[in-house]
Structure formats: C-alpha cells, structure tokens
C-alpha positions in Angstrom: 30.6 -93.3 62.1 32.5 -90.3 60.8 30.6 -87.2 59.7 31.9 -85.6 56.5 30.8 -82.1 55.5 33.1 -81.9 52.6 30.2 -81.6 50.2 29.4 -78.1 51.5 31.6 -75.0 51.5 31.7 -74.3 55.2 33.3 -70.9 55.2 33.4 -69.0 58.5 30.4 -66.7 57.6 28.3 -69.7 56.6 29.2 -71.6 59.8 28.4 -68.5 61.9 25.1 -68.0 60.1 23.8 -71.5 60.7 25.2 -71.6 64.2 23.2 -68.4 65.0 20.0 -69.9 63.5 20.4 -73.0 65.7 21.0 -70.9 68.8 17.9 -68.7 68.0 15.7 -71.7 67.5 16.9 -73.2 70.8 16.4 -69.9 72.6 12.9 -69.5 71.2 12.0 -73.1 72.4 13.2 -72.3 75.9 11.3 -69.0 75.9 8.1 -70.6 74.7 8.3 -73.3 77.4 9.1 -70.8 80.1 6.9 -67.9 79.1 4.2 -68.8 76.5 3.8 -66.2 73.8 1.2 -63.5 73.7 0.1 -61.8 70.5 0.9 -58.1 70.3 0.6 -55.3 67.8 3.7 -53.2 67.0 4.7 -51.3 63.9 3.7 -54.2 61.6 0.0 -53.9 60.4 -0.9 -57.2 62.1 -0.9 -58.9 65.5 2.2 -61.2 65.8 3.5 -63.8 68.2 7.2 -64.2 69.1 7.6 -66.9 66.5 5.9 -64.7 63.8 8.4 -61.9 64.6 11.3 -64.3 64.4 10.2 -65.6 61.0 9.5 -62.1 59.6 12.8 -60.9 61.1 14.8 -63.7 59.5 13.2 -63.1 56.1 14.0 -59.4 56.4 17.5 -60.1 57.4 18.0 -62.4 54.4 16.7 -59.7 52.0 18.9 -57.0 53.6 21.9 -59.3 53.3 21.1 -60.2 49.7 20.6 -56.5 48.8 24.0 -55.7 50.5 25.7 -58.4 48.4 23.9 -57.3 45.2 24.4 -53.5 45.5 27.8 -53.1 47.2 31.3 -54.4 47.1 31.9 -53.6 50.7 32.8 -56.0 53.5 30.1 -58.7 54.0 30.4 -58.4 57.7 28.9 -54.9 57.6 25.9 -56.4 55.7 25.6 -59.1 58.3 25.6 -56.5 61.0 22.8 -54.6 59.3 20.8 -57.8 58.9 21.2 -58.6 62.5 20.2 -55.1 63.5 17.0 -55.4 61.4 16.2 -58.7 63.1 16.7 -57.3 66.5 14.5 -54.3 65.6 11.7 -56.5 64.4 11.9 -58.8 67.4 11.8 -55.9 69.8 9.3 -53.5 68.2 7.1 -55.3 65.8 
C-alpha cells in the first residue's frame, strides 16, 4: 500500500509544525508515564496540570502565529519563533 499525501500542501513550515506537535505529544506521554503530573498554580488564575499547560500553550502559540500573519508582512519563521517562545513560557511558568 502506497501512502499519498498529494491532497495536502505539505510545505516545509507545515511539515515542521505537525512534526513538532507529534513530538510534543509523544514527550508528554513519556513524561506522564514516568512522572505523573501534579497540579500547580503559576501566573494563570487557575491550577493547571502539565497537559492543561500544553493545551493552553498550543492555543496561545496558534493565536500569536495568526496575529503575526495578519498584522505583519515579515518572515513567518520569526512568528513561529515567537509562538514557540510563548509555548515554552506557558509550559515553564504557568
């Protein structure tokens, strides 16, 4: 059986994005199995688990990236870097 992904525009940024999502989900699974999550309260006004922070971080990264695309004509990789920085900040401090 041959896989055909011709129906989707697999540009390099799209492939990197989905590859990173898969790697993050795999890492979260390993972390959860090795060290079960503990709720904590950071700068967000609620107690969150590791999975909550990943979900909130991914949503924030998506909105930062959409804002970058909508409001600037600059290189998309800069927006992707800012999105990644927002995700890391939320995972570490929220």
